[in-house]
Backbone as CSV, one residue per row, in Angstrom:
resi,resn,N_x,N_y,N_z,CA_x,CA_y,CA_z,C_x,C_y,C_z
1,MET,-8.505,3.915,6.833,-9.589,4.224,5.947,-10.849,4.464,6.747
2,SER,-11.695,5.281,6.285,-12.928,5.538,7.005,-13.819,4.314,6.950
3,ASN,-14.661,4.171,7.959,-15.536,3.012,8.014,-16.533,2.973,6.870
4,ALA,-16.883,4.116,6.300,-17.804,4.128,5.168,-17.183,3.440,3.963
5,GLU,-15.888,3.614,3.779,-15.211,3.011,2.645,-14.762,1.592,2.947
6,ASN,-14.482,1.294,4.189,-13.934,0.026,4.591,-14.645,-0.442,5.851
7,PRO,-15.898,-0.921,5.724,-16.662,-1.288,6.905,-15.990,-2.425,7.664
8,PRO,-16.286,-2.550,8.962,-15.687,-3.632,9.745,-16.002,-4.991,9.132
9,VAL,-15.029,-5.862,9.173,-15.164,-7.202,8.628,-15.202,-8.172,9.800
10,PRO,-16.115,-9.145,9.785,-16.125,-10.132,10.861,-14.809,-10.911,10.884
11,VAL,-14.335,-11.194,12.093,-13.092,-11.927,12.275,-13.394,-13.199,13.059
12,ARG,-12.905,-14.307,12.567,-13.048,-15.593,13.247,-11.659,-16.053,13.654
13,ILE,-11.450,-16.263,14.960,-10.157,-16.705,15.473,-10.229,-18.199,15.743
14,ILE,-9.260,-18.921,15.195,-9.179,-20.361,15.396,-7.841,-20.640,16.077
15,THR,-7.905,-21.161,17.291,-6.681,-21.496,18.013,-6.453,-22.997,17.933
16,SER,-5.175,-23.372,17.998,-4.814,-24.779,17.875,-3.647,-25.093,18.803
17,ALA,-3.752,-26.199,19.520,-2.655,-26.647,20.380,-1.496,-27.165,19.529
18,ARG,-1.800,-27.631,18.321,-0.744,-28.146,17.440,0.087,-27.023,16.834
19,ARG,-0.496,-25.869,16.683,0.208,-24.716,16.103,1.078,-24.114,17.195
20,LYS,2.373,-24.011,16.964,3.298,-23.552,18.009,3.745,-22.100,17.864
21,LYS,4.020,-21.650,16.629,4.594,-20.312,16.446,3.864,-19.445,15.437
22,THR,3.380,-20.038,14.389,2.879,-19.234,13.267,1.454,-18.751,13.478
23,VAL,1.202,-17.593,12.899,-0.133,-17.014,12.864,-0.411,-16.709,11.395
24,SER,-1.601,-17.095,10.931,-1.936,-16.839,9.532,-3.349,-16.272,9.447
25,ALA,-3.607,-15.587,8.340,-4.926,-14.993,8.139,-5.278,-15.049,6.669
26,ARG,-6.595,-15.179,6.417,-7.083,-15.179,5.042,-8.563,-14.841,5.063
27,PHE,-9.047,-14.382,3.915,-10.474,-14.161,3.769,-11.130,-15.494,3.446
28,VAL,-12.198,-15.801,4.145,-13.055,-16.935,3.825,-14.430,-16.306,3.615
29,GLY,-14.779,-16.112,2.355,-15.977,-15.342,2.043,-15.740,-13.898,2.448
30,ASP,-16.622,-13.357,3.264,-16.469,-11.980,3.748,-15.956,-11.927,5.177
31,THR,-15.444,-13.040,5.680,-14.926,-13.114,7.048,-13.420,-13.314,7.004
32,ILE,-12.717,-12.655,7.901,-11.276,-12.889,8.036,-11.093,-14.013,9.044
33,GLU,-10.429,-15.059,8.615,-10.157,-16.207,9.469,-8.687,-16.140,9.892
34,ILE,-8.460,-16.083,11.196,-7.096,-15.992,11.722,-6.815,-17.240,12.546
35,ARG,-5.751,-17.928,12.194,-5.327,-19.142,12.896,-4.069,-18.811,13.698
36,MET,-4.084,-19.215,14.990,-2.956,-18.894,15.858,-2.777,-19.962,16.922
37,PRO,-1.592,-19.999,17.555,-1.361,-20.962,18.638,-2.325,-20.725,19.802
38,GLU,-2.662,-21.791,20.489,-3.618,-21.727,21.589,-3.122,-20.913,22.778
39,GLY,-1.847,-20.935,23.063,-1.323,-20.337,24.287,-1.025,-18.844,24.256
40,LEU,-1.420,-18.128,23.239,-1.126,-16.695,23.177,-1.979,-15.922,24.185
41,SER,-1.370,-14.884,24.746,-2.121,-14.018,25.664,-3.163,-13.220,24.878
42,LYS,-4.141,-12.668,25.585,-5.172,-11.854,24.936,-4.549,-10.665,24.207
43,SER,-3.537,-10.040,24.821,-2.916,-8.879,24.165,-2.176,-9.297,22.896
44,GLU,-1.518,-10.461,22.913,-0.851,-10.950,21.703,-1.880,-11.282,20.625
45,GLN,-2.977,-11.912,21.020,-4.033,-12.215,20.062,-4.567,-10.937,19.424
46,GLN,-4.839,-9.939,20.263,-5.373,-8.670,19.752,-4.396,-7.997,18.805
47,ARG,-3.107,-8.047,19.127,-2.086,-7.448,18.268,-2.076,-8.129,16.907
48,HIS,-2.100,-9.466,16.909,-2.121,-10.203,15.638,-3.388,-9.911,14.843
49,VAL,-4.519,-9.886,15.523,-5.786,-9.603,14.833,-5.735,-8.222,14.199
50,ARG,-5.271,-7.228,14.955,-5.206,-5.853,14.447,-4.280,-5.768,13.231
51,ASN,-3.068,-6.326,13.337,-2.093,-6.227,12.243,-2.524,-7.016,11.009
52,LEU,-2.968,-8.246,11.208,-3.345,-9.068,10.061,-4.617,-8.565,9.392
53,THR,-5.554,-8.077,10.181,-6.776,-7.519,9.605,-6.440,-6.305,8.752
54,ARG,-5.573,-5.432,9.258,-5.181,-4.247,8.493,-4.503,-4.645,7.179
55,LYS,-3.618,-5.641,7.222,-2.921,-6.074,6.008,-3.892,-6.661,4.983
56,LEU,-4.792,-7.516,5.445,-5.747,-8.114,4.514,-6.694,-7.072,3.933
57,GLN,-7.128,-6.127,4.745,-8.001,-5.056,4.258,-7.262,-4.224,3.202
58,ALA,-5.982,-3.934,3.452,-5.199,-3.149,2.492,-5.083,-3.886,1.165
59,LYS,-4.853,-5.194,1.212,-4.773,-5.979,-0.022,-6.091,-5.936,-0.779
60,ARG,-7.181,-6.096,-0.056,-8.497,-6.092,-0.697,-8.793,-4.720,-1.300
61,THR,-8.471,-3.664,-0.573,-8.707,-2.304,-1.063,-7.834,-2.016,-2.279
62,ALA,-6.574,-2.468,-2.244,-5.647,-2.231,-3.353,-6.196,-2.777,-4.657
63,LYS,-6.881,-3.898,-4.589,-7.395,-4.521,-5.804,-8.472,-3.673,-6.477
64,ARG,-9.018,-2.696,-5.753,-10.056,-1.830,-6.326,-9.477,-0.735,-7.217
65,VAL,-8.195,-0.454,-7.102,-7.555,0.585,-7.904,-7.043,-0.057,-9.188
66,ASP,-7.443,0.478,-10.319,-7.008,-0.037,-11.614,-5.664,0.592,-11.952
67,LEU,-4.597,-0.109,-11.592,-3.246,0.431,-11.798,-2.929,0.655,-13.270
68,VAL,-3.379,-0.230,-14.127,-3.080,-0.088,-15.560,-3.665,1.217,-16.093
69,GLN,-4.924,1.475,-15.765,-5.568,2.702,-16.235,-4.910,3.935,-15.625
70,ARG,-4.605,3.880,-14.306,-3.957,5.025,-13.649,-2.606,5.305,-14.309
71,ALA,-1.826,4.259,-14.577,-0.504,4.444,-15.192,-0.625,5.065,-16.579
72,LYS,-1.597,4.605,-17.367,-1.803,5.179,-18.710,-2.171,6.655,-18.619
73,THR,-3.081,6.979,-17.714,-3.536,8.364,-17.546,-2.379,9.251,-17.093
74,LEU,-1.621,8.784,-16.103,-0.508,9.585,-15.576,0.621,9.715,-16.597
75,ALA,0.903,8.648,-17.326,1.944,8.703,-18.358,1.598,9.762,-19.401
76,LYS,0.346,9.789,-19.795,-0.096,10.778,-20.782,-0.037,12.188,-20.194
77,SER,-0.507,12.353,-18.966,-0.534,13.676,-18.324,0.851,14.271,-18.133
78,TYR,1.828,13.440,-17.820,3.166,13.947,-17.486,4.221,13.587,-18.520
79,ASP,3.760,13.195,-19.718,4.647,12.897,-20.842,5.735,11.895,-20.443
80,LEU,5.279,10.764,-19.916,6.172,9.683,-19.510,5.749,8.409,-20.242
81,PRO,6.641,7.429,-20.338,6.269,6.197,-21.044,5.261,5.358,-20.249
82,VAL,4.472,4.601,-20.973,3.514,3.673,-20.358,4.278,2.383,-20.045
83,PRO,4.093,1.829,-18.857,4.812,0.586,-18.533,4.247,-0.600,-19.317
84,THR,5.067,-1.623,-19.484,4.573,-2.846,-20.132,3.627,-3.588,-19.195
85,SER,3.862,-3.436,-17.889,2.947,-4.014,-16.900,3.075,-3.223,-15.610
86,ILE,1.998,-3.205,-14.844,2.006,-2.582,-13.520,1.064,-3.408,-12.660
87,THR,1.584,-3.879,-11.533,0.811,-4.784,-10.684,0.996,-4.438,-9.212
88,TRP,0.028,-4.875,-8.400,0.162,-4.800,-6.949,1.084,-5.931,-6.516
89,SER,1.918,-5.672,-5.541,2.833,-6.694,-5.042,2.683,-6.836,-3.533
90,SER,2.503,-8.048,-3.087,2.448,-8.300,-1.642,3.822,-8.697,-1.114
91,ARG,4.830,-8.659,-1.979,6.192,-9.020,-1.577,7.040,-7.794,-1.238
92,GLN,6.496,-6.605,-1.413,7.260,-5.390,-1.149,6.891,-4.846,0.227
93,ASN,7.772,-5.058,1.180,7.500,-4.597,2.532,8.410,-3.449,2.954
94,SER,9.411,-3.159,2.161,10.293,-2.046,2.514,10.318,-0.955,1.444
95,ARG,9.630,-1.169,0.331,9.553,-0.171,-0.743,8.095,0.073,-1.081
96,TRP,7.823,1.272,-1.554,6.458,1.585,-1.989,6.237,1.128,-3.419
97,GLY,7.287,1.133,-4.209,7.184,0.702,-5.595,8.539,0.294,-6.105
98,SER,8.544,-0.416,-7.211,9.806,-0.768,-7.854,9.567,-0.873,-9.355
99,CYS,10.664,-0.764,-10.085,10.589,-0.719,-11.533,11.757,-1.496,-12.120
100,THR,11.504,-2.211,-13.192,12.557,-2.861,-13.959,12.592,-2.176,-15.317
101,PRO,13.452,-1.154,-15.467,13.470,-0.394,-16.722,13.695,-1.255,-17.966
102,ALA,14.483,-2.318,-17.846,14.772,-3.154,-19.018,13.516,-3.819,-19.579
103,THR,12.572,-4.148,-18.717,11.345,-4.809,-19.180,10.132,-3.882,-19.162
104,GLY,10.252,-2.751,-18.487,9.132,-1.818,-18.382,8.103,-2.217,-17.338
105,ALA,8.461,-3.161,-16.462,7.526,-3.652,-15.444,7.614,-2.806,-14.172
106,ILE,6.449,-2.485,-13.606,6.355,-1.716,-12.364,5.532,-2.527,-11.370
107,ARG,5.972,-2.502,-10.108,5.252,-3.145,-9.023,4.991,-2.108,-7.940
108,ILE,3.782,-2.106,-7.413,3.379,-1.171,-6.366,3.006,-1.990,-5.136
109,SER,3.511,-1.593,-3.979,3.233,-2.331,-2.746,1.745,-2.316,-2.417
110,HIS,1.209,-3.481,-2.103,-0.198,-3.589,-1.710,-0.488,-2.782,-0.447
111,ARG,0.550,-2.470,0.340,0.371,-1.685,1.565,-0.197,-0.306,1.264
112,MET,-0.076,0.128,0.015,-0.579,1.444,-0.359,-2.068,1.432,-0.677
113,GLY,-2.692,0.279,-0.610,-4.092,0.138,-0.993,-5.041,1.084,-0.295
114,GLU,-4.733,1.457,0.940,-5.636,2.358,1.663,-5.159,3.808,1.649
115,PHE,-4.102,4.089,0.907,-3.579,5.447,0.826,-4.458,6.302,-0.078
116,PRO,-4.410,7.616,0.101,-5.137,8.501,-0.817,-4.643,8.308,-2.255
117,GLN,-5.527,8.496,-3.204,-5.191,8.258,-4.610,-4.001,9.101,-5.064
118,TRP,-3.907,10.350,-4.593,-2.812,11.206,-5.052,-1.448,10.706,-4.565
119,VAL,-1.398,9.953,-3.473,-0.134,9.371,-3.003,0.224,8.180,-3.891
120,ILE,-0.759,7.353,-4.197,-0.524,6.232,-5.116,-0.072,6.778,-6.472
121,ASP,-0.720,7.844,-6.933,-0.349,8.457,-8.215,1.103,8.931,-8.192
122,TYR,1.520,9.527,-7.084,2.912,9.984,-6.985,3.878,8.808,-7.153
123,VAL,3.614,7.698,-6.467,4.508,6.538,-6.554,4.516,5.994,-7.985
124,ILE,3.365,5.988,-8.626,3.323,5.545,-10.025,4.162,6.465,-10.896
125,VAL,4.024,7.777,-10.727,4.822,8.732,-11.514,6.310,8.539,-11.229
126,HIS,6.659,8.325,-9.966,8.061,8.078,-9.598,8.597,6.879,-10.386
127,GLU,7.825,5.802,-10.418,8.283,4.604,-11.136,8.263,4.808,-12.647
128,LEU,7.294,5.557,-13.166,7.285,5.866,-14.599,8.531,6.659,-14.987
129,ALA,8.948,7.563,-14.118,10.164,8.344,-14.390,11.382,7.434,-14.481
130,HIS,11.373,6.333,-13.714,12.483,5.375,-13.792,12.529,4.649,-15.129
131,LEU,11.435,4.633,-15.852,11.468,4.026,-17.186,12.306,4.864,-18.150
132,VAL,12.493,6.146,-17.820,13.312,7.047,-18.628,14.717,7.150,-18.030
133,GLU,14.777,7.379,-16.729,16.045,7.515,-15.998,16.069,6.461,-14.900
134,ALA,16.953,5.488,-15.034,16.970,4.353,-14.105,17.589,4.682,-12.749
135,ASN,18.089,5.885,-12.586,18.761,6.270,-11.337,18.007,7.423,-10.675
136,HIS,18.614,7.982,-9.650,18.037,9.166,-8.989,18.909,10.390,-9.296
137,SER,19.097,10.634,-10.558,19.905,11.754,-11.028,19.057,13.024,-11.097
138,PRO,19.694,14.179,-11.325,18.912,15.404,-11.526,17.895,15.266,-12.660
139,ALA,18.248,14.542,-13.719,17.312,14.338,-14.833,16.088,13.540,-14.368
140,PHE,16.317,12.547,-13.523,15.203,11.771,-12.968,14.289,12.672,-12.149
141,TYR,14.882,13.448,-11.238,14.063,14.310,-10.375,13.291,15.363,-11.176
142,ALA,13.843,15.803,-12.284,13.115,16.752,-13.135,11.847,16.091,-13.702
143,LEU,11.958,14.830,-14.070,10.780,14.101,-14.557,9.770,13.875,-13.430
144,GLU,10.252,13.444,-12.273,9.375,13.162,-11.131,8.643,14.426,-10.677
145,ARG,9.326,15.552,-10.713,8.755,16.816,-10.227,7.645,17.366,-11.127
146,ARG,7.385,16.701,-12.234,6.236,17.091,-13.044,4.936,16.861,-12.276
147,PHE,4.978,15.927,-11.313,3.806,15.648,-10.486,3.662,16.778,-9.470
148,PRO,2.547,17.508,-9.471,2.433,18.731,-8.662,2.447,18.529,-7.151
149,ASP,1.988,17.383,-6.651,1.947,17.162,-5.206,3.086,16.276,-4.729
150,CYS,4.198,16.348,-5.421,5.363,15.525,-5.126,5.824,15.682,-3.674
151,ASP,6.007,16.911,-3.218,6.509,17.138,-1.856,5.531,16.642,-0.801
152,LYS,4.242,16.892,-1.007,3.243,16.428,-0.038,3.203,14.909,0.017
153,ALA,3.270,14.265,-1.141,3.235,12.804,-1.181,4.469,12.216,-0.510
154,GLU,5.637,12.811,-0.768,6.858,12.336,-0.110,6.746,12.493,1.401
155,GLY,6.183,13.602,1.858,5.984,13.822,3.286,5.026,12.804,3.879
156,PHE,3.962,12.511,3.174,2.994,11.518,3.615,3.674,10.156,3.769
157,LEU,4.427,9.743,2.735,5.100,8.448,2.778,6.157,8.394,3.879
158,LEU,6.836,9.486,4.104,7.816,9.542,5.186,7.123,9.377,6.543
159,ALA,6.008,10.058,6.729,5.266,9.949,7.985,4.801,8.514,8.216
160,VAL,4.290,7.872,7.179,3.857,6.486,7.317,5.057,5.593,7.621
161,SER,6.167,5.804,6.928,7.367,4.998,7.147,7.893,5.115,8.567
162,LEU,7.743,6.298,9.142,8.228,6.517,10.502,7.207,6.105,11.563
163,GLY,6.067,5.600,11.110,5.078,5.098,12.053,4.133,6.133,12.595
164,HIS,4.019,7.277,11.940,3.146,8.335,12.429,1.732,8.255,11.883
165,ALA,1.450,7.236,11.088,0.095,7.096,10.548,-0.251,5.617,10.487
166,GLY,-1.408,5.281,11.000,-1.908,3.927,10.893,-1.345,2.943,11.890
167,LEU,-0.466,3.387,12.767,0.116,2.490,13.744,-0.098,3.016,15.150
168,LEU,-0.004,2.137,16.090,-0.043,2.490,17.506,-1.251,3.341,17.866
169,GLY,-2.383,3.021,17.298,-3.607,3.739,17.635,-3.781,5.053,16.901
170,SER,-2.834,5.398,16.036,-2.950,6.628,15.249,-4.009,6.432,14.181
171,PRO,-4.468,7.512,13.578,-5.411,7.360,12.469,-4.756,6.590,11.330
172,SER,-5.586,6.014,10.481,-5.050,5.314,9.317,-4.410,6.337,8.378
173,PRO,-3.546,5.873,7.456,-2.950,6.802,6.490,-4.008,7.600,5.730
174,LYS,-5.114,6.969,5.376,-6.181,7.649,4.628,-6.750,8.806,5.434
175,GLU,-6.876,8.638,6.755,-7.460,9.674,7.591,-6.497,10.829,7.848
176,CYS,-5.207,10.610,7.638,-4.223,11.669,7.894,-4.337,12.794,6.877
177,LEU,-4.445,12.451,5.632,-4.539,13.446,4.560,-5.424,12.897,3.469
178,ASP,-6.652,13.356,3.396,-7.532,12.870,2.340,-7.408,13.682,1.071
179,ASP,-6.989,14.919,1.177,-6.981,15.792,0.015,-5.735,16.642,0.026
180,PRO,-4.959,16.641,-1.042,-3.746,17.440,-1.052,-4.003,18.934,-0.958
181,ALA,-5.216,19.377,-1.201,-5.525,20.801,-1.122,-5.714,21.275,0.315
182,SER,-5.831,20.310,1.246,-6.076,20.701,2.638,-4.836,21.223,3.319
């Protein structure tokens, strides 16, 4: 994400001789507090700070998107059902979204919090389509393809999944593609 949208957050590192393996992070006010074992090398500390800071920032950013309103708007636009609930999930680390058609519940990975809105919208439409077709059949894809930037969003998500955005010093996912018209 650009610094204008996501300014740097102060980070406080607390090391402990009693802590042997685990590293944890949380917001304390507007500061990210990271607790880690005392014996970690500087490069290991930096790696943990970078990864945990990015995750916490993504969670905080995700909370700014009103998923309920987006789902209602997209359902109406693409003639799909409105979910009974739609929430951010911090438990989804291998999927962008999931749906339980029997209950109408949709969960969106908090990792998408810093993604462009049109990518989040695509994942919401994908999950809304599952409320009609619970599988990945031709009928499902016909519903999903109502979203005009489907191919671009899939490409974006594939690039992020393969580590080409936001990792290893690459630009963040937001900086890779801000506008589908580009």
